[in-house]
N, C-alpha and C positions, 0 to 999 in steps of 0.2 A: 231716526233710519238705523237700520244693522249696518255692520260692517260692509263697508263696498272693495268689491276685490276688483283689483284696476291691474293690466297689462303694463308693465315696465322691461324697458330693454337698456342696457348699460352698454356701451361701443366703448371701449378702455383703446387708446391709439398711442402705444409707444413713441417716442421720438428720440431721434440720434443726440439729441442734447437736453438738459433740463430745460422746460418752461416757465414763464412767468404768467401771472393770474391776467395782465392784460392780455395775450396771446388768445384767449378764450374768445375775445371778439374778432380778432385776427381771422382764425379759422372758420368763423362764423360768418363772417364778412367773405371770405373767397369763396366758401363753398354756397353760399348766396348768389354768387356771381355765375357758379358753374351749373345750378339749377335753378333759375330764374325765375322757373315756373311755377315754383314750389314755394306758397307762403307760408308756408309752416317754419321754414328759414329764415325768412327774412321779414317775415309780420307785415307783409303788406299785399292788399289787392288792386294793382294799379296805382294810385295815387293814395288812396285808404290806408289808415293806417290799423292794424287789428289790435285788441286792447284785451283781448280773453287771456288765460293764462296759458302760456307757452307751451305747448306738446313737445318741444323741441329745444333741449339745453344744453349749452356746452359749458366747459367747466376745464379749469387746470386746479387739478387735486395733487398736492406733493408733486409739483411740476411734472404730473404727466396730463395729457389731454383726454378727456370722457367726453362723451356724447351722450344725453340721457333722451331717449324717446318714450311717452307715454301715449298708450291706447293708439290712434292712429299715427302719430310720432313715429311708432316703430317699424312701419313698412318702410320709412327713409333710411334707416340706419343701414339694412342690407345695401343700399344704392350707394351711400357714404362710403360703406366697408370697402366696397370694389375700384373706389377711386381713390381712397388717402393715401396709398403707397405711391401713387402716381404724382401725387400733389408736393410741389416743392416751392415754398414761400420763399424766394431766394430774398427778397429784401429784409426777411426778418431770419435766414437763415436757419427755416425747419423742415426738414427732411424726414417723413413719419414711416415707420415700421410697420409690420403687419397686423391689422388691428384683430381685437378679439371681441367677441358679441355674445353677451349674456342676457337671455329674455325670462323673465318670472313673473309670478302673478304676485302683487301687493296688498296689503292689507289696508284701508283709510278708514277713517272713523273714530268715532268717539270710546274709548276705552275704558274698561271698570278701575285700571289701575294708571297710576302714573307712570310715564316714561322716562327717560332722560335722553337728552340729544345734545349735541354740540354743533354750531355752524364750523364746518371742514372750510368755507370761504366768507369773506366778510358780508355782512348782513346791512343791508342798504334801508335803514327803518322810517327814515325820517322825512317827509317834504317839508315844504316851507313854514305850513301852519304847524305841523307836531315838532318842527325845531323851536320854535318860539315857544312852544308848552312846554318843550325840554327844559330849554334853558330857562325859564321862569322860575322851573320847579328845580333849579341847581342840580340836572343830574338825575331829574325823573323817572325813577324806575316804573313809576304805576305807569307814566305815558308810554314808555317803551313797553311793556307787559300788555296795555290796550292794543297798541300799534300791533303787535305779535300775534293776537288773538284775530286781528282784521285780516293781516296775512291769511292766517291759515284760513278763514271763512271765504276770502277772495279765492284761495286755491280750492277749495270744495267748491264752491260756484263753477268755478272752470272746469272740472271735474265731474258732475253732476252729481254729487253728494250733497244731502241735504242736512243741515247738522242741527239736530234736536234737543240737545241738552246744552247745559253752559258749558264751555272751555276755560278752564281753568287753567293758568299760566305761573311759574315762579323762575324769575330770569337771574342769571348771574352774565354780565356780559362787563367788556371794556370798552373805550373807544379807542379808533384806530382812524386816522385821516387817510384820505385815499381821493382820486379823480375820477370823473366819468366823465368821456367824451372832452377832456382837457376843462372841466369844472372840477373843483375843489368841493369833496362831500366828507361827511363824517359817516363812516360806517362803526361796526360793532363786530368783536368776537368775544366767544363764550359760550356758556353752557345753558338749557332751560328744561324746566320738567314742565311735564303737560300731560291731561288727561284723555291723551289722543293719539290715534296709530298713524304714521306720516312714513311713505316708504323711506327708504334711506337715498341720500341722492337727488332726490327732487330740492326745490330753490324755492325760499319764502322772501317776501318785501320785492324790492324792486330791482327792476334789471336781471331777473333770473335768468334769463335768456342767454347772457352774458358770464354767466357763472356766480352771480352773487347771490349770498344766503343759502348755500347747498347744506343741508344737515344730515348728520349720522347718528346712528344710536351709539351712545355709550354702553 
C-alpha cells in the first residue's frame, strides 16, 4: 500500500508548574469525567472496553502537557481546548494556561529509506509472555525488535493502513523501571531506525493513551 496521509492535531497545554509523566493519566481521567459521553477519552462504551488504537493520546513531554488527536480524535481537541484553562486539578496543584492547537497532514507507511526515531516517553514493550522471552535471552534485543514491529503493525491496523512490505527495525534502548496503576513495570528509552514513516508524537506499545511510547524524529 502506498503512503497514507492522516490528519493529526497536537494540543500543547502549558501549565503553571512543571508536570510529571504520571499526570498525563490524571488529565485524561479528569477530562473523561468532563466528557463522559466521549468514548475516545476513556475507551469504554458502557462497561465494554475498546481495544483499538487510541485516537486521543495524553502525554507529558519535557514537563509540558500535550494531547494528540488522530483523525476523528481531532474534533475533540477544540472542545478540550475551550475548557482546559478553566480546569484546576486542585489535588495535584495544576492550573493550565492558554492551549495552542496545531493541525497537520502526516505521512504513514513504508519508506524507501531508513528513518531514525527516539522514544520521547517510556516505551512499555513487554507483556508477561514477552518478558519471559526477553529475560531468557538475557536482554534479548531481537525480542524487543520483534515487539516493536508488532507495535507498528497494530498501530497501522488501527489507522487503516495495510502493510505490504517487510518492516525492518534496528533498536538501541536501555531499561527503565516504572509503575503503571501501581504495578511495577519494565520500560525502555532510546532510539530506533526503521524503514517506516510514523507521525511524530504518536505512541507505540502499551498504554499509549496515557502517554507511554511517544516517538519523535531524530
